[in-house]
Structure formats: C-alpha cells, structure tokens
C-alpha positions in Angstrom: 73.7 118.4 -74.1 73.6 120.2 -77.4 76.4 122.6 -78.1 75.4 125.7 -80.1 78.4 128.0 -79.9 81.2 128.8 -77.6 81.5 131.8 -75.3 84.7 133.5 -74.2 85.6 133.6 -70.5 87.3 136.5 -68.8 90.6 134.6 -69.2 90.1 134.3 -72.9 89.4 130.6 -73.2 86.4 129.3 -75.1 83.7 127.4 -73.3 80.9 125.5 -75.1 77.4 126.8 -74.6 74.2 124.8 -74.4 71.9 125.2 -77.4 68.7 125.7 -75.2 69.5 126.2 -71.5 65.8 127.1 -70.9 64.9 123.5 -71.7 67.2 122.1 -69.0 65.4 120.1 -66.4 67.2 119.8 -63.0 67.8 116.2 -61.9 67.3 114.8 -58.5 70.2 112.3 -57.9 69.8 110.0 -54.9 72.2 107.3 -53.7 69.9 104.6 -55.0 70.2 106.1 -58.5 73.9 105.5 -58.6 74.1 102.1 -56.8 74.8 99.3 -59.2 72.6 96.4 -60.1 75.3 93.7 -60.0 75.4 91.1 -57.3 78.3 92.6 -55.5 76.6 96.0 -55.5 73.6 94.5 -53.7 75.9 92.7 -51.2 77.7 96.0 -50.5 74.4 97.7 -49.9 73.3 95.0 -47.4 76.7 95.1 -45.6 76.6 98.9 -45.5 73.1 98.9 -43.9 74.2 96.2 -41.4 77.5 97.7 -40.4 76.2 101.2 -40.2 73.1 100.4 -38.1 72.5 101.2 -34.5 71.1 97.6 -34.0 74.6 96.2 -34.6 76.1 98.8 -32.2 73.6 97.9 -29.5 74.1 94.2 -30.1 77.9 94.4 -29.8 77.7 96.6 -26.7 75.3 94.3 -24.9 77.5 91.3 -26.0 80.6 92.9 -24.5 78.8 93.6 -21.2 77.4 90.1 -21.0 80.9 88.7 -21.9 82.5 90.7 -19.1 80.1 89.5 -16.4 79.3 86.0 -17.7 82.9 85.2 -18.4 83.7 85.3 -14.7 80.5 83.7 -13.5 80.4 80.8 -16.0 84.1 80.5 -16.0 84.9 80.4 -19.8 87.0 83.5 -19.6 88.6 84.1 -16.2 90.6 87.1 -17.4 88.2 88.7 -19.9 90.4 91.3 -21.6 92.8 89.2 -23.7 90.2 86.8 -25.1 87.6 89.5 -25.5 90.0 91.8 -27.4 91.1 88.9 -29.6 87.4 88.1 -30.5 86.6 91.8 -31.1 89.7 92.4 -33.2 89.0 89.6 -35.7 86.2 91.3 -37.6 88.0 94.7 -37.7 89.6 94.1 -41.0 86.4 93.2 -42.8 84.7 96.2 -41.1 87.4 98.5 -42.3 87.0 97.2 -45.8 83.3 97.6 -45.7 83.7 101.2 -44.4 85.9 101.9 -47.4 83.3 100.4 -49.8 80.7 102.6 -48.1 82.8 105.7 -48.5 83.4 104.8 -52.2 79.6 104.4 -52.8 78.9 107.7 -51.0 81.6 109.4 -53.2 79.9 108.1 -56.4 76.6 109.5 -55.2 78.2 112.8 -54.3 79.9 113.0 -57.7 76.6 112.4 -59.5 74.9 115.0 -57.5 77.7 117.5 -58.2 77.5 116.9 -61.9 73.7 117.4 -61.9 74.1 120.6 -59.9 76.8 121.8 -62.2 74.6 121.2 -65.3 71.8 123.2 -63.7 74.0 126.0 -62.6 75.5 126.2 -66.2 72.0 126.4 -67.6 71.0 129.1 -65.2 74.2 131.1 -65.9 73.7 130.9 -69.6 70.1 132.0 -69.3 71.2 135.0 -67.2 73.8 135.8 -69.9 71.1 135.7 -72.5 68.9 137.9 -70.4 71.7 140.4 -70.0 72.2 140.5 -73.7 68.5 141.1 -74.2 68.6 143.9 -71.7 71.6 145.5 -73.4 69.9 145.3 -76.7 66.7 146.9 -75.2 68.8 149.7 -73.7 70.3 150.4 -77.2 66.9 150.4 -78.8 65.6 152.7 -76.1 68.5 155.1 -76.6 67.8 155.1 -80.4 64.1 155.8 -79.8 65.0 158.7 -77.4 67.3 160.3 -80.0 64.7 159.9 -82.8 61.9 161.2 -80.6 64.0 164.2 -79.5 65.0 164.9 -83.2 61.4 164.6 -84.4 60.0 166.7 -81.6 62.5 169.5 -82.5 61.5 169.4 -86.1 57.8 169.4 -85.5 57.8 171.9 -82.6 56.0 175.2 -83.4 58.4 178.0 -84.2 57.9 181.5 -83.0 58.2 184.2 -85.5 59.2 187.7 -84.7 57.0 190.3 -86.4 
C-alpha cells in the first residue's frame, strides 16, 4: 500500500492515506489461501477433515452400539461401561489437541479475511472522503458563479430613465 499523505481524525491523530484508493482491488481470502504448505500443515488439514466429519461420528456411534450388544453376547465385556468408557477416553486428549489446532487454523483464516475487508473498507472510506472534497469544491465554485452571474446581470440589465 502506498502512502501519499496523512489525514487527521476527529480525535486529532494522524492516519496514513492510500495514494490511490480507486486502484484497490478487493481480495477473496479463503481458508485454503492461509493454510501452510509444510508437512505438519498438511497433516493438520487431514486430521481436521477426519475429526470433523460426520463419517467419524456415525462410525463411532455404530461402534458403541455394537460394543454394547456384542460385548454381552460374545462375552468379551460382561459389564460394558467401564471398559467402553476407558476405550472411548483414550483418544480424547488427541481429539482435544486437534480441535485446538483446527480453531487456530480457523482463526488465521478469519484474521486474513478481516485484514482484507479492512483494506477494502479503508479504500472505500478514502474514496468517499475524496468525493466529499470534490463536492465541497463544486459547491464553492457554484456559489462563486452565482455571485458573478448576479453581479453581471445587474450591471448589464437595462436601466429605466425617467423623462
């Protein structure tokens, strides 16, 4: 972003102004644009897709139902709750970590979108300020033209003479 001059805010602080806000092109920022290209970034993407999928939810739900019924029938788990809860609690730590990783990735994407939106809003705001300056200048020119026209119409108006 090129800085041309600064503008004064209502509080009196100076803010930089873009040199050509009309040349600003809004950016579309998607999550894939801010995801990294490193190996761990790709692993995090795969884990996020897996942990956050309905397929995993359905698979775990069906597995629990089968465990509850088959544990008694086959006989590997006569009292299903203690062993089932132990087995289900084991992956919770890794799932909690993957949820935090997912939240961090979502936050990065959100921050990038917010920055892009802010740049666009600043450009729009500066263009509106420039338009208001042009309108103020046009109003001044119009007032000057009205005064000159009124003055010239009085000087060139036919005068009546009394005989």
